[in-house]
C-alpha positions, 0 to 999 in steps of 0.5 A: 782269048782276052780276060777282063779280070774286073768286068763290072759293068764293062764301061770301057768296052765297045762290045759289052759281049765281045765273043773273044773275051771272058768277063769275070767279077765277084758280083753276080749283079753285074752278070759276069761270064765267070764269078770269081776273084782275081786272086784265085782264077779258075783258068789254066796257066798261060791261057790268055793272049791279053789280060785287062785289069781295072780294079777298084781305085778307092779305099773309103767312102766320104761319110754321109755322101752316096758315091756312084763310083764306090757303089758301082765299082766297089772299094779296095780294103784299106788295110790289105789293098797292097797285098790284094793287088800283088796277089792279083797281079801274080795270078793274072800273070800266071794265066797270061801266055808268055810274050803277051800283055797285061794292061792295068787301068788306074785312077790315083784318086786315093792311091798314087801311081807310085804306091800302086806300082810298088805292089808289083814285083816288076815295073811295067814296060810303059804307061801313062802317069798322069797322077799327082795325088801323092798317096791317100787323098784327104777326104775333103780335098779340093784337088781335081778329081780324075787322073787315070793312068794306063800301065802295060806289062809283057810276060 
């Protein structure tokens, strides 16, 4: 059984209704299988074979500009994002079976890979580090926009 802990609109899924997956989200409008937050999962310990975690990557909106990404995928809390992600990581590892995998997809648009990984108690086994924003990006930055990384942990 797979847990998609941030299903949103299931953009990365080839089968958006995969029968082997439980899709969760806090927002009713995205029609998750279960409405809940990452920090308090209603699943028993060691239940899932694979956990996918694709949390919001942004912590602010550019004033006066509509943002497709923040409207569709949400925002992290600017002051509490490190704690929120650490709590989520611990909860996701709790519901993951021993010797199974947690995948995390991240875009360093606002928060660098390095700052993200500092939130977690253990380093990933492997991943792709393609970032370079060096932390919170300036709202008016001219840097290239998309830098998506993947990280993998084994419980």
